[in-house]
Every structure is written in C-alpha cells, then in structure tokens.
VEXLOVEX-721773 format. One record per atom (N, C-alpha, C, O, CB): residue number from 1; residue in three letters; y, x, z; atom name. Coordinates in nm, 3 decimals, decimal comma, padded with zeros to 5 digits. Each point is the difference from the previous one (the first is absolute). Glycine has a CB too. Layout:
BEGIN
   num   residu         v         u         w   atome
   NUM      ALA         Y         X         Z      CA
...
end
This chain:
BEGIN
   num   residu         v         u         w   atome
     1      MET   -09,172    15,778   -08,346       N
     1      MET    00,081   -00,077   -00,054      CA
     1      MET    00,048    00,031    00,085       C
     1      MET   -00,027    00,041    00,113       O
     1      MET   -00,028   -00,189   -00,238      CB
     2      ASN    00,228    00,104    00,003       N
     2      ASN    00,139   -00,006    00,097      CA
     2      ASN    00,089   -00,134    00,052       C
     2      ASN    00,107   -00,047   -00,039       O
     2      ASN   -00,091    00,260   -00,092      CB
     3      GLU   -00,098   -00,248    00,225       N
     3      GLU    00,091   -00,120    00,034      CA
     3      GLU    00,085   -00,034    00,008       C
     3      GLU    00,029   -00,120   -00,009       O
     3      GLU   -00,107    00,116    00,056      CB
     4      LYS    00,199    00,147   -00,015       N
     4      LYS    00,111   -00,037    00,011      CA
     4      LYS    00,108   -00,065   -00,126       C
     4      LYS    00,104   -00,065   -00,006       O
     4      LYS   -00,176    00,233    00,187      CB
     5      ASP   -00,052   -00,086   -00,298       N
     5      ASP    00,064   -00,052   -00,068      CA
     5      ASP   -00,047   -00,064   -00,126       C
     5      ASP    00,056   -00,009   -00,110       O
     5      ASP    00,065    00,144    00,228      CB
     6      SER   -00,278   -00,191   -00,062       N
     6      SER   -00,091   -00,091   -00,109      CA
     6      SER   -00,016    00,002   -00,034       C
     6      SER   -00,030   -00,097   -00,070       O
     6      SER    00,022    00,033    00,051      CB
     7      LEU   -00,013    00,228   -00,022       N
     7      LEU   -00,079    00,072   -00,047      CA
     7      LEU   -00,168    00,052   -00,018       C
     7      LEU   -00,045    00,073    00,088       O
     7      LEU    00,265   -00,075   -00,040      CB
     8      ILE   -00,279   -00,024   -00,126       N
     8      ILE   -00,149    00,030   -00,008      CA
     8      ILE   -00,010    00,167   -00,121       C
     8      ILE    00,029    00,030   -00,116       O
     8      ILE   -00,112   -00,375    00,155      CB
     9      THR    00,046    00,384    00,036       N
     9      THR   -00,070    00,196   -00,117      CA
     9      THR   -00,143    00,004   -00,009       C
     9      THR   -00,079    00,016    00,093       O
     9      THR    00,252    00,182    00,016      CB
    10      LEU   -00,201   -00,215   -00,240       N
    10      LEU   -00,116    00,011   -00,030      CA
    10      LEU   -00,034    00,145   -00,079       C
    10      LEU    00,050    00,020   -00,111       O
    10      LEU   -00,043   -00,285    00,120      CB
    11      PHE   -00,106    00,378    00,061       N
    11      PHE   -00,014    00,128   -00,031      CA
    11      PHE   -00,161    00,012   -00,077       C
    11      PHE   -00,107   -00,015    00,059       O
    11      PHE    00,292    00,092    00,160      CB
    12      GLY   -00,172   -00,053   -00,330       N
    12      GLY   -00,138    00,069   -00,078      CA
    12      GLY   -00,009    00,097   -00,100       C
    12      GLY    00,098    00,043   -00,061       O
    12      GLY   -00,158   -00,230    00,096      CB
    13      ASP   -00,088    00,235   -00,057       N
    13      ASP   -00,021    00,109   -00,019      CA
    13      ASP    00,101   -00,014   -00,162       C
    13      ASP    00,101    00,060   -00,037       O
    13      ASP   -00,374   -00,008    00,213      CB
    14      ASN    00,200   -00,144   -00,231       N
    14      ASN    00,036   -00,034   -00,146      CA
    14      ASN    00,042   -00,202   -00,033       C
    14      ASN    00,022   -00,078    00,093       O
    14      ASN   -00,233    00,340   -00,160      CB
    15      ASP    00,212   -00,296   -00,058       N
    15      ASP    00,072   -00,102   -00,008      CA
    15      ASP   -00,170   -00,109    00,120       C
    15      ASP   -00,009   -00,071    00,100       O
    15      ASP    00,236    00,140   -00,434      CB
    16      PHE   -00,314   -00,013    00,232       N
    16      PHE   -00,088   -00,113    00,015      CA
    16      PHE   -00,054   -00,028    00,116       C
    16      PHE   -00,053   -00,111    00,013       O
    16      PHE    00,011    00,145   -00,204      CB
    17      GLN    00,043    00,075    00,319       N
    17      GLN    00,002    00,005    00,120      CA
    17      GLN    00,119   -00,080    00,068       C
    17      GLN   -00,034   -00,033    00,113       O
    17      GLN   -00,091    00,242   -00,153      CB
    18      LEU    00,240   -00,246    00,012       N
    18      LEU    00,081   -00,070    00,055      CA
    18      LEU    00,000   -00,082   -00,043       C
    18      LEU    00,078   -00,071    00,064       O
    18      LEU    00,011    00,179   -00,004      CB
    19      ASP   -00,163   -00,209   -00,215       N
    19      ASP   -00,048   -00,140   -00,020      CA
    19      ASP   -00,104   -00,088    00,100       C
    19      ASP   -00,004   -00,121    00,022       O
    19      ASP    00,046    00,217   -00,247      CB
    20      GLN   -00,136    00,029    00,282       N
    20      GLN   -00,075    00,004    00,135      CA
    20      GLN    00,056   -00,074    00,059       C
    20      GLN   -00,010   -00,122    00,012       O
    20      GLN   -00,060    00,309    00,004      CB
    21      ILE    00,173   -00,069    00,052       N
    21      ILE    00,044   -00,032    00,141      CA
    21      ILE    00,042   -00,172   -00,001       C
    21      ILE   -00,023   -00,094    00,076       O
    21      ILE    00,124    00,375   -00,029      CB
    22      LYS   -00,036   -00,266   -00,158       N
    22      LYS    00,087   -00,134   -00,034      CA
    22      LYS   -00,128   -00,159    00,027       C
    22      LYS    00,022   -00,096    00,074       O
    22      LYS    00,172    00,276   -00,316      CB
    23      ASP   -00,309   -00,160    00,160       N
    23      ASP   -00,129   -00,076    00,022      CA
    23      ASP   -00,029    00,013    00,126       C
    23      ASP   -00,086   -00,084    00,026       O
    23      ASP   -00,001    00,112   -00,232      CB
    24      ILE    00,111    00,029    00,293       N
    24      ILE   -00,020   -00,024    00,146      CA
    24      ILE    00,104   -00,122    00,081       C
    24      ILE   -00,004   -00,119    00,032       O
    24      ILE   -00,074    00,391   -00,045      CB
    25      LEU    00,180   -00,142    00,023       N
    25      LEU    00,157   -00,032    00,085      CA
    25      LEU    00,037   -00,185   -00,060       C
    25      LEU    00,079   -00,067    00,067       O
    25      LEU    00,056    00,407   -00,088      CB
    26      LEU   -00,160   -00,364   -00,027       N
    26      LEU    00,050   -00,133   -00,147      CA
    26      LEU   -00,071   -00,149    00,075       C
    26      LEU    00,057   -00,087    00,066       O
    26      LEU   -00,106    00,279   -00,364      CB
    27      PRO   -00,090   -00,180    00,260       N
    27      PRO   -00,122   -00,099    00,089      CA
    27      PRO    00,000    00,005    00,134       C
    27      PRO   -00,074   -00,080    00,058       O
    27      PRO   -00,075    00,111   -00,218      CB
    28      GLY    00,244    00,078    00,252       N
    28      GLY   -00,016    00,045    00,094      CA
    28      GLY    00,067   -00,084    00,035       C
    28      GLY   -00,042   -00,067    00,095       O
    28      GLY   -00,015    00,263   -00,105      CB
    29      MET    00,225   -00,240   -00,067       N
    29      MET    00,066   -00,037    00,106      CA
    29      MET   -00,007   -00,165   -00,006       C
    29      MET    00,009   -00,095    00,078       O
    29      MET    00,144    00,326   -00,073      CB
    30      GLU   -00,178   -00,202   -00,153       N
    30      GLU   -00,058   -00,160   -00,031      CA
    30      GLU   -00,083   -00,085    00,092       C
    30      GLU    00,018   -00,120   -00,018       O
    30      GLU   -00,025    00,208   -00,190      CB
    31      LYS   -00,083   -00,056    00,307       N
    31      LYS   -00,107   -00,063    00,109      CA
    31      LYS    00,115    00,030    00,111       C
    31      LYS    00,032   -00,069    00,097       O
    31      LYS   -00,330    00,130   -00,182      CB
    32      LYS    00,341    00,045    00,045       N
    32      LYS    00,123   -00,030    00,154      CA
    32      LYS    00,152   -00,138    00,062       C
    32      LYS    00,032   -00,041    00,111       O
    32      LYS   -00,086    00,328   -00,190      CB
    33      GLU    00,127   -00,322   -00,109       N
    33      GLU    00,031   -00,068   -00,079      CA
    33      GLU    00,045   -00,073   -00,100       C
    33      GLU    00,123   -00,012    00,006       O
    33      GLU   -00,169    00,084    00,108      CB
    34      PRO   -00,003   -00,127   -00,204       N
    34      PRO   -00,027   -00,117   -00,087      CA
    34      PRO    00,135    00,086   -00,098       C
    34      PRO    00,114   -00,011    00,046       O
    34      PRO   -00,228   -00,272    00,134      CB
    35      ASP    00,100    00,345   -00,279       N
    35      ASP    00,127    00,015   -00,071      CA
    35      ASP    00,098    00,083    00,026       C
    35      ASP    00,115   -00,005   -00,044       O
    35      ASP   -00,158   -00,174    00,017      CB
    36      SER   -00,012    00,273    00,114       N
    36      SER    00,090    00,146    00,059      CA
    36      SER   -00,033    00,114   -00,087       C
    36      SER    00,007    00,105    00,066       O
    36      SER   -00,016   -00,164    00,190      CB
    37      SER   -00,036    00,085   -00,415       N
    37      SER   -00,022    00,057   -00,090      CA
    37      SER    00,175   -00,022   -00,131       C
    37      SER    00,065    00,047   -00,094       O
    37      SER   -00,402   -00,088    00,188      CB
    38      LYS    00,320   -00,091    00,027       N
    38      LYS    00,114   -00,057   -00,126      CA
    38      LYS    00,166    00,066    00,014       C
    38      LYS    00,069    00,037   -00,095       O
    38      LYS   -00,216   -00,303    00,100      CB
    39      ARG    00,184    00,269    00,130       N
    39      ARG    00,072    00,131    00,036      CA
    39      ARG    00,010    00,081    00,013       C
    39      ARG    00,073    00,036    00,092       O
    39      ARG   -00,055   -00,090   -00,064      CB
    40      LEU   -00,080    00,146   -00,105       N
    40      LEU   -00,015    00,120   -00,021      CA
    40      LEU    00,121    00,059   -00,109       C
    40      LEU    00,013   -00,074   -00,098       O
    40      LEU   -00,277    00,026    00,163      CB
    41      GLU    00,329    00,136   -00,064       N
    41      GLU    00,051    00,003   -00,138      CA
    41      GLU   -00,054    00,177   -00,047       C
    41      GLU    00,014    00,100    00,072       O
    41      GLU    00,239   -00,314   -00,024      CB
    42      HIS   -00,298    00,209   -00,151       N
    42      HIS   -00,112    00,164   -00,065      CA
    42      HIS    00,112    00,039    00,010       C
    42      HIS    00,087   -00,085   -00,015       O
    42      HIS   -00,299    00,082   -00,171      CB
    43      LYS    00,258    00,161    00,218       N
    43      LYS    00,048    00,091   -00,080      CA
    43      LYS   -00,109    00,066   -00,123       C
    43      LYS   -00,103   -00,039   -00,054       O
    43      LYS    00,263    00,075    00,274      CB
    44      ASP   -00,070    00,089   -00,229       N
    44      ASP   -00,011   -00,019   -00,182      CA
    44      ASP   -00,089    00,202    00,132       C
    44      ASP    00,054    00,081    00,076       O
    44      ASP    00,275   -00,300   -00,407      CB
    45      MET   -00,463    00,199    00,282       N
    45      MET   -00,089    00,118    00,035      CA
    45      MET    00,049    00,156   -00,056       C
    45      MET    00,014    00,035   -00,117       O
    45      MET   -00,209   -00,227    00,108      CB
    46      GLN    00,216    00,274    00,135       N
    46      GLN    00,059    00,177   -00,010      CA
    46      GLN   -00,106    00,077    00,028       C
    46      GLN   -00,093   -00,011    00,080       O
    46      GLN    00,323   -00,011    00,008      CB
    47      LYS   -00,196    00,118   -00,184       N
    47      LYS   -00,105    00,175    00,055      CA
    47      LYS    00,086    00,022    00,042       C
    47      LYS    00,118    00,028   -00,019       O
    47      LYS   -00,275    00,092   -00,115      CB
    48      VAL    00,040   -00,148    00,242       N
    48      VAL    00,064    00,151    00,091      CA
    48      VAL   -00,031    00,161    00,020       C
    48      VAL    00,095    00,071   -00,032       O
    48      VAL   -00,079   -00,258    00,142      CB
    49      GLY   -00,060    00,213   -00,093       N
    49      GLY   -00,060    00,137   -00,070      CA
    49      GLY   -00,132   -00,011   -00,069       C
    49      GLY   -00,070   -00,101    00,010       O
    49      GLY    00,180    00,224    00,166      CB
    50      GLY   -00,142   -00,019   -00,245       N
    50      GLY   -00,108   -00,007   -00,126      CA
    50      GLY   -00,067   -00,092   -00,049       C
    50      GLY    00,046   -00,046   -00,104       O
    50      GLY   -00,069    00,202    00,162      CB
    51      ASN   -00,123   -00,225    00,001       N
    51      ASN    00,000   -00,142   -00,007      CA
    51      ASN   -00,014   -00,104    00,058       C
    51      ASN   -00,064   -00,097   -00,042       O
    51      ASN    00,033    00,177   -00,063      CB
    52      LYS    00,088   -00,072    00,208       N
    52      LYS    00,055   -00,071    00,144      CA
    52      LYS    00,102   -00,148   -00,096       C
    52      LYS    00,085    00,014   -00,088       O
    52      LYS   -00,048    00,290    00,312      CB
    53      VAL   -00,072   -00,390   -00,182       N
    53      VAL    00,150   -00,149   -00,043      CA
    53      VAL    00,013   -00,034    00,164       C
    53      VAL   -00,053    00,046    00,101       O
    53      VAL   -00,032   -00,224   -00,396      CB
    54      LYS    00,175    00,082    00,271       N
    54      LYS    00,069   -00,055    00,116      CA
    54      LYS    00,003   -00,141   -00,073       C
    54      LYS   -00,005   -00,010   -00,122       O
    54      LYS    00,158    00,227    00,245      CB
    55      GLN   -00,144   -00,342   -00,019       N
    55      GLN    00,099   -00,108   -00,053      CA
    55      GLN    00,056   -00,094    00,088       C
    55      GLN   -00,049   -00,084    00,075       O
    55      GLN   -00,064    00,100   -00,258      CB
    56      GLU    00,210    00,011    00,159       N
    56      GLU    00,036   -00,098    00,141      CA
    56      GLU    00,007   -00,173   -00,015       C
    56      GLU   -00,034   -00,036   -00,113       O
    56      GLU    00,194    00,255    00,185      CB
    57      LEU   -00,126   -00,318    00,010       N
    57      LEU   -00,009   -00,110   -00,004      CA
    57      LEU    00,074   -00,072    00,122       C
    57      LEU   -00,021    00,014    00,120       O
    57      LEU   -00,179    00,039   -00,258      CB
    58      LYS    00,254   -00,098    00,102       N
    58      LYS    00,104   -00,042    00,042      CA
    58      LYS   -00,002   -00,164    00,055       C
    58      LYS   -00,012   -00,086   -00,088       O
    58      LYS    00,102    00,282   -00,072      CB
    59      ILE   -00,080   -00,231    00,276       N
    59      ILE    00,013   -00,084    00,034      CA
    59      ILE    00,092   -00,160    00,053       C
    59      ILE    00,053   -00,044    00,102       O
    59      ILE   -00,182    00,258   -00,129      CB
    60      ARG    00,114   -00,244   -00,071       N
    60      ARG    00,119   -00,111    00,011      CA
    60      ARG   -00,008   -00,109    00,119       C
    60      ARG   -00,083   -00,076    00,050       O
    60      ARG    00,094    00,098   -00,307      CB
    61      ALA    00,136    00,019    00,274       N
    61      ALA   -00,024   -00,165    00,097      CA
    61      ALA    00,123   -00,094    00,010       C
    61      ALA    00,092    00,019   -00,080       O
    61      ALA   -00,251    00,103    00,250      CB
    62      GLY    00,166   -00,202   -00,098       N
    62      GLY    00,126   -00,148   -00,129      CA
    62      GLY   -00,072    00,000   -00,130       C
    62      GLY   -00,090    00,042   -00,073       O
    62      GLY    00,384    00,022    00,138      CB
    63      ILE   -00,164   -00,162   -00,039       N
    63      ILE    00,015   -00,025   -00,214      CA
    63      ILE    00,101    00,041   -00,051       C
    63      ILE    00,116   -00,033    00,021       O
    63      ILE   -00,203   -00,166   -00,046      CB
    64      ASP    00,028    00,304   -00,072       N
    64      ASP    00,170    00,074   -00,063      CA
    64      ASP    00,099   -00,173   -00,057       C
    64      ASP   -00,029   -00,119   -00,010       O
    64      ASP   -00,115    00,447   -00,154      CB
    65      SER    00,269   -00,236    00,142       N
    65      SER    00,098   -00,097   -00,013      CA
    65      SER   -00,037   -00,111   -00,147       C
    65      SER    00,031   -00,117   -00,023       O
    65      SER    00,156    00,319    00,158      CB
    66      ASP   -00,259   -00,110   -00,207       N
    66      ASP   -00,052   -00,107   -00,148      CA
    66      ASP   -00,065   -00,098    00,010       C
    66      ASP    00,042   -00,113   -00,027       O
    66      ASP   -00,063    00,263   -00,082      CB
    67      LEU   -00,181   -00,102    00,179       N
    67      LEU   -00,058   -00,110    00,061      CA
    67      LEU    00,080   -00,071    00,074       C
    67      LEU   -00,025   -00,117   -00,030       O
    67      LEU   -00,152    00,218    00,026      CB
    68      ALA    00,311   -00,096    00,134       N
    68      ALA   -00,002   -00,133    00,078      CA
    68      ALA    00,108   -00,132   -00,110       C
    68      ALA    00,009   -00,119    00,030       O
    68      ALA   -00,031    00,296    00,268      CB
    69      LYS    00,090   -00,110   -00,421       N
    69      LYS    00,041   -00,050   -00,079      CA
    69      LYS   -00,069   -00,090   -00,054       C
    69      LYS   -00,010   -00,122    00,018       O
    69      LYS    00,115    00,278   -00,022      CB
    70      ARG   -00,162   -00,070   -00,079       N
    70      ARG   -00,110   -00,068   -00,060      CA
    70      ARG   -00,129   -00,128    00,059       C
    70      ARG   -00,082   -00,047   -00,079       O
    70      ARG    00,150    00,287   -00,014      CB
    71      ILE   -00,062   -00,284    00,261       N
    71      ILE   -00,079   -00,070    00,018      CA
    71      ILE    00,193   -00,095    00,069       C
    71      ILE    00,051   -00,112   -00,008       O
    71      ILE   -00,412    00,270    00,034      CB
    72      SER    00,381   -00,088    00,005       N
    72      SER    00,119   -00,118   -00,036      CA
    72      SER    00,088   -00,081   -00,128       C
    72      SER    00,060   -00,107   -00,003       O
    72      SER   -00,057    00,234    00,184      CB
    73      LYS   -00,018   -00,064   -00,239       N
    73      LYS   -00,007   -00,090   -00,106      CA
    73      LYS   -00,125   -00,063   -00,048       C
    73      LYS    00,059   -00,085   -00,067       O
    73      LYS    00,116    00,205    00,018      CB
    74      LEU   -00,324   -00,152    00,026       N
    74      LEU   -00,066   -00,065    00,067      CA
    74      LEU    00,024   -00,138    00,023       C
    74      LEU    00,009   -00,104   -00,065       O
    74      LEU   -00,038    00,297    00,129      CB
    75      ILE    00,039   -00,130    00,128       N
    75      ILE    00,009   -00,137    00,053      CA
    75      ILE    00,142   -00,050   -00,057       C
    75      ILE    00,011   -00,112   -00,049       O
    75      ILE   -00,164    00,158    00,278      CB
    76      LYS    00,238    00,025   -00,222       N
    76      LYS    00,162   -00,144   -00,116      CA
    76      LYS   -00,060   -00,029   -00,142       C
    76      LYS    00,083   -00,053   -00,075       O
    76      LYS    00,202    00,191    00,151      CB
    77      ASP   -00,364   -00,124   -00,111       N
    77      ASP   -00,093   -00,026   -00,126      CA
    77      ASP   -00,031   -00,130    00,010       C
    77      ASP    00,015   -00,114   -00,046       O
    77      ASP   -00,117    00,327    00,026      CB
    78      SER    00,040   -00,130    00,117       N
    78      SER   -00,174   -00,091    00,053      CA
    78      SER    00,079   -00,202    00,030       C
    78      SER   -00,080   -00,094    00,007       O
    78      SER   -00,095    00,409    00,223      CB
    79      GLY    00,337   -00,342   -00,217       N
    79      GLY   -00,012   -00,084    00,067      CA
    79      GLY   -00,019   -00,078    00,092       C
    79      GLY    00,013   -00,122   -00,014       O
    79      GLY   -00,004    00,194   -00,094      CB
    80      MET   -00,064    00,020    00,284       N
    80      MET   -00,057   -00,051    00,053      CA
    80      MET    00,142   -00,009    00,087       C
    80      MET    00,108    00,059   -00,005       O
    80      MET   -00,382   -00,001   -00,054      CB
    81      LYS    00,225   -00,145    00,128       N
    81      LYS    00,123   -00,016    00,072      CA
    81      LYS    00,094    00,078    00,153       C
    81      LYS    00,078   -00,056    00,076       O
    81      LYS   -00,200   -00,143   -00,206      CB
    82      VAL    00,087    00,309    00,130       N
    82      VAL    00,041    00,123    00,093      CA
    82      VAL    00,046    00,119   -00,084       C
    82      VAL   -00,004    00,023   -00,121       O
    82      VAL   -00,170   -00,091    00,299      CB
    83      GLN    00,219    00,132   -00,076       N
    83      GLN    00,114    00,149   -00,085      CA
    83      GLN   -00,031    00,111    00,044       C
    83      GLN   -00,024    00,025    00,118       O
    83      GLN    00,230   -00,126   -00,134      CB
    84      ALA   -00,206    00,181   -00,080       N
    84      ALA   -00,056    00,110    00,034      CA
    84      ALA    00,096    00,110    00,038       C
    84      ALA    00,095   -00,019   -00,076       O
    84      ALA   -00,272   -00,057   -00,060      CB
    85      SER    00,209    00,201    00,226       N
    85      SER    00,067    00,058    00,010      CA
    85      SER   -00,054    00,078   -00,021       C
    85      SER   -00,108   -00,026   -00,054       O
    85      SER    00,216   -00,056    00,141      CB
    86      ILE   -00,058    00,309   -00,050       N
    86      ILE   -00,035    00,079   -00,011      CA
    86      ILE    00,101    00,059    00,077       C
    86      ILE    00,122   -00,012   -00,013       O
    86      ILE   -00,258   -00,026   -00,169      CB
    87      GLN    00,034    00,140    00,311       N
    87      GLN    00,009    00,026    00,098      CA
    87      GLN   -00,060    00,147    00,023       C
    87      GLN   -00,105    00,026    00,058       O
    87      GLN    00,122   -00,273   -00,020      CB
    88      GLY    00,075    00,340   -00,099       N
    88      GLY   -00,083    00,117    00,040      CA
    88      GLY   -00,067    00,029   -00,030       C
    88      GLY    00,060    00,081   -00,072       O
    88      GLY   -00,033   -00,090    00,172      CB
    89      ASP   -00,188    00,039   -00,134       N
    89      ASP   -00,075   -00,013   -00,055      CA
    89      ASP   -00,136   -00,094    00,039       C
    89      ASP   -00,120    00,029    00,010       O
    89      ASP    00,254    00,169   -00,072      CB
    90      THR   -00,073   -00,299    00,076       N
    90      THR   -00,031   -00,095    00,002      CA
    90      THR    00,033   -00,221   -00,047       C
    90      THR    00,104   -00,060    00,025       O
    90      THR   -00,144    00,339    00,106      CB
    91      VAL   -00,030   -00,316   -00,169       N
    91      VAL    00,061   -00,162   -00,075      CA
    91      VAL   -00,046   -00,054    00,111       C
    91      VAL   -00,109   -00,018    00,055       O
    91      VAL    00,086   -00,010   -00,332      CB
    92      ARG    00,162    00,000    00,302       N
    92      ARG    00,003   -00,184    00,076      CA
    92      ARG    00,006   -00,115   -00,032       C
    92      ARG    00,107   -00,049   -00,038       O
    92      ARG   -00,029    00,126    00,135      CB
    93      VAL   -00,165   -00,133   -00,089       N
    93      VAL   -00,012   -00,239   -00,045      CA
    93      VAL    00,025   -00,076    00,105       C
    93      VAL   -00,059   -00,024    00,106       O
    93      VAL   -00,152    00,005   -00,253      CB
    94      ASN    00,342   -00,026    00,080       N
    94      ASN    00,040   -00,092    00,108      CA
    94      ASN   -00,040   -00,166   -00,083       C
    94      ASN    00,030   -00,035   -00,114       O
    94      ASN    00,202    00,232    00,243      CB
    95      GLY   -00,291   -00,255   -00,048       N
    95      GLY    00,001   -00,141   -00,010      CA
    95      GLY   -00,009   -00,102    00,109       C
    95      GLY   -00,014    00,026    00,119       O
    95      GLY   -00,067    00,051   -00,300      CB
    96      ALA    00,090   -00,192    00,129       N
    96      ALA    00,020   -00,120    00,118      CA
    96      ALA   -00,176   -00,048    00,098       C
    96      ALA    00,014   -00,070    00,100       O
    96      ALA    00,232   -00,057   -00,313      CB
    97      LYS   -00,389    00,171    00,174       N
    97      LYS   -00,100   -00,090   -00,035      CA
    97      LYS   -00,078    00,124    00,022       C
    97      LYS    00,011    00,070   -00,100       O
    97      LYS    00,065   -00,282   -00,067      CB
    98      ARG   -00,140    00,260    00,245       N
    98      ARG   -00,148    00,057    00,049      CA
    98      ARG   -00,116   -00,003   -00,126       C
    98      ARG   -00,068    00,102    00,008       O
    98      ARG    00,122   -00,207    00,254      CB
    99      ASP   -00,087    00,036   -00,351       N
    99      ASP    00,005   -00,066   -00,109      CA
    99      ASP    00,029    00,078   -00,146       C
    99      ASP   -00,088    00,056   -00,066       O
    99      ASP    00,153   -00,228    00,243      CB
   100      LEU    00,067    00,165   -00,209       N
   100      LEU    00,031    00,055   -00,094      CA
   100      LEU    00,051    00,154    00,038       C
   100      LEU    00,095    00,040   -00,068       O
   100      LEU   -00,058   -00,280   -00,032      CB
   101      LEU   -00,074    00,306    00,173       N
   101      LEU    00,003    00,156    00,033      CA
   101      LEU   -00,147    00,048   -00,060       C
   101      LEU   -00,011    00,102   -00,068       O
   101      LEU    00,176   -00,115    00,313      CB
   102      GLN   -00,306   -00,096   -00,201       N
   102      GLN   -00,067    00,027   -00,040      CA
   102      GLN   -00,052    00,001   -00,120       C
   102      GLN   -00,061    00,094   -00,050       O
   102      GLN    00,083   -00,114    00,220      CB
   103      ASP    00,010   -00,135   -00,244       N
   103      ASP    00,006    00,012   -00,159      CA
   103      ASP    00,046    00,208   -00,008       C
   103      ASP   -00,078    00,090   -00,032       O
   103      ASP    00,203   -00,445   -00,041      CB
   104      ALA    00,017    00,369    00,114       N
   104      ALA    00,099    00,157   -00,071      CA
   104      ALA   -00,111    00,155    00,004       C
   104      ALA    00,005    00,110   -00,055       O
   104      ALA    00,291   -00,216    00,199      CB
   105      ILE   -00,393    00,036   -00,043       N
   105      ILE   -00,047    00,168    00,033      CA
   105      ILE   -00,148   -00,050   -00,059       C
   105      ILE   -00,098    00,074    00,000       O
   105      ILE    00,250    00,053    00,266      CB
   106      ALA   -00,153   -00,260   -00,316       N
   106      ALA   -00,141   -00,005   -00,144      CA
   106      ALA    00,048    00,069   -00,066       C
   106      ALA   -00,038    00,107   -00,047       O
   106      ALA   -00,057   -00,310    00,013      CB
   107      PHE    00,290    00,081    00,009       N
   107      PHE   -00,039    00,098   -00,117      CA
   107      PHE    00,023    00,140   -00,069       C
   107      PHE   -00,050    00,035   -00,107       O
   107      PHE    00,048   -00,228    00,102      CB
   108      VAL    00,072    00,255    00,071       N
   108      VAL    00,046    00,158    00,094      CA
   108      VAL   -00,186    00,106   -00,042       C
   108      VAL   -00,034    00,110   -00,042       O
   108      VAL    00,249   -00,275    00,361      CB
   109      LYS   -00,286    00,026   -00,267       N
   109      LYS   -00,117    00,125    00,004      CA
   109      LYS   -00,048   -00,048   -00,126       C
   109      LYS   -00,092    00,071   -00,042       O
   109      LYS    00,008   -00,013    00,305      CB
   110      LYS    00,116   -00,162   -00,345       N
   110      LYS   -00,096   -00,017   -00,126      CA
   110      LYS    00,094    00,120   -00,155       C
   110      LYS   -00,024    00,053   -00,108       O
   110      LYS   -00,073   -00,404    00,217      CB
   111      ASN    00,182    00,335   -00,030       N
   111      ASN    00,121    00,105   -00,172      CA
   111      ASN   -00,008    00,144    00,029       C
   111      ASN   -00,039    00,079   -00,086       O
   111      ASN    00,282   -00,254    00,049      CB
   112      VAL   -00,198    00,220    00,185       N
   112      VAL   -00,043    00,158   -00,005      CA
   112      VAL   -00,133   -00,001    00,046       C
   112      VAL   -00,058   -00,056    00,092       O
   112      VAL    00,279    00,162   -00,042      CB
   113      THR   -00,254   -00,027   -00,141       N
   113      THR   -00,150    00,105    00,021      CA
   113      THR    00,034    00,111   -00,033       C
   113      THR   -00,114    00,043   -00,019       O
   113      THR   -00,056   -00,179   -00,036      CB
   114      ASP    00,237    00,224    00,031       N
   114      ASP    00,030    00,124    00,053      CA
   114      ASP    00,046    00,124    00,054       C
   114      ASP   -00,002    00,118   -00,037       O
   114      ASP   -00,051   -00,235   -00,029      CB
   115      PHE    00,114    00,024    00,213       N
   115      PHE    00,030    00,039    00,094      CA
   115      PHE   -00,032   -00,062    00,156       C
   115      PHE    00,088   -00,076    00,040       O
   115      PHE    00,047    00,149   -00,230      CB
   116      PRO   -00,232   -00,053    00,270       N
   116      PRO   -00,059   -00,056    00,127      CA
   116      PRO    00,080   -00,091    00,040       C
   116      PRO    00,096    00,077    00,009       O
   116      PRO   -00,199    00,103    00,059      CB
   117      LEU    00,153   -00,297   -00,030       N
   117      LEU    00,115   -00,007    00,118      CA
   117      LEU   -00,099   -00,058    00,072       C
   117      LEU   -00,121   -00,003   -00,025       O
   117      LEU    00,377   -00,028   -00,061      CB
   118      GLN   -00,173   -00,033    00,211       N
   118      GLN   -00,011   -00,022    00,129      CA
   118      GLN    00,140   -00,024    00,044       C
   118      GLN    00,111    00,052   -00,017       O
   118      GLN   -00,322    00,082    00,043      CB
   119      PHE    00,122   -00,310    00,083       N
   119      PHE    00,070   -00,129    00,016      CA
   119      PHE    00,021    00,065    00,180       C
   119      PHE   -00,039    00,068    00,095       O
   119      PHE   -00,095   -00,313   -00,321      CB
   120      GLY    00,244    00,142    00,156       N
   120      GLY    00,068    00,043    00,204      CA
   120      GLY    00,023   -00,138    00,012       C
   120      GLY    00,070   -00,062   -00,079       O
   120      GLY    00,099    00,320    00,116      CB
   121      ASN   -00,256   -00,334    00,111       N
   121      ASN    00,019   -00,131    00,025      CA
   121      ASN    00,111   -00,012    00,056       C
   121      ASN    00,074    00,091    00,036       O
   121      ASN   -00,274   -00,136   -00,023      CB
   122      PHE    00,226   -00,125    00,000       N
   122      PHE    00,128   -00,077   -00,014      CA
   122      PHE    00,022   -00,068    00,126       C
   122      PHE   -00,082    00,007    00,092       O
   122      PHE    00,060   -00,043   -00,336      CB
   123      ARG    00,169   -00,054    00,253       N
   123      ARG   -00,058   -00,061    00,120      CA
   123      ARG    00,006   -00,086    00,000       C
   123      ARG    00,094   -00,003   -00,079       O
   123      ARG   -00,076    00,106    00,177      CB
   124      ASP   -00,043   -00,252   -00,066       N
   124      ASP    00,019   -00,167    00,010      CA
   124      ASP    00,220   -00,009    00,015       C
   124      ASP    00,057   -00,109    00,010       O
   124      ASP   -00,399    00,040    00,184      CB
end
C-alpha cells in the first residue's frame, strides 16, 4: 500500500491468484467500512515477468467533478428548497430548516448508489 499516492498494488503468480487475493481483500474491507470497495478504481492487470502479474487499485477520495455536478443537478431538479454548491471535492447543501436538509440527504442516498457518500453534520 502506498499511502502517499493512495494506491494498493496486488501481486500474484497468475490471474487466478490475483483474483483470490481480491476475494480475500474486498470482503475484509467491507467489514471495516461498508461500501468501501466501491471507492476502488481497478487498473488493468499487468504482466511483470514470466507468469507474474500485478494490478493497482486506486483509492478515490472525495467526489470527482462529474459526480458533484450530477448530485447538484439532482438536488436542483428535485424542487426542494435547498441550494447545492460544489466546493472542491465536496458538495455543500444549504437550507433553511433541518428537515429540508434531512430530506435532501435521503434523496441523494436513494439516487446515488454507485459511490459511497458521507454526510457531515450541520448546524442549527
């Protein structure tokens, strides 16, 4: 694991062993944090030498710009009385009441299932 580059590199003698490593690693990650395997971006398998293979798994942190735009558009099209704005790798939602914000969280959870989202606390 390379923490600086957010990369996990898997090595195996062949494709089958690499798949076996993933079969052990991914459920273990899911036990620690649900939906954490959805954050991994699987790179192509590479031949290292002889029959040896390696594969890199990139850990995605934050929301990429396409997903942020999609979430912002979903919230704006829903007709809720909240405003969504993109701030770097996060989407900030402002609303007048706590109930509106909770409705927005439930709406986004229901409609965005391809990436695990985290929701921060909000103030009164």
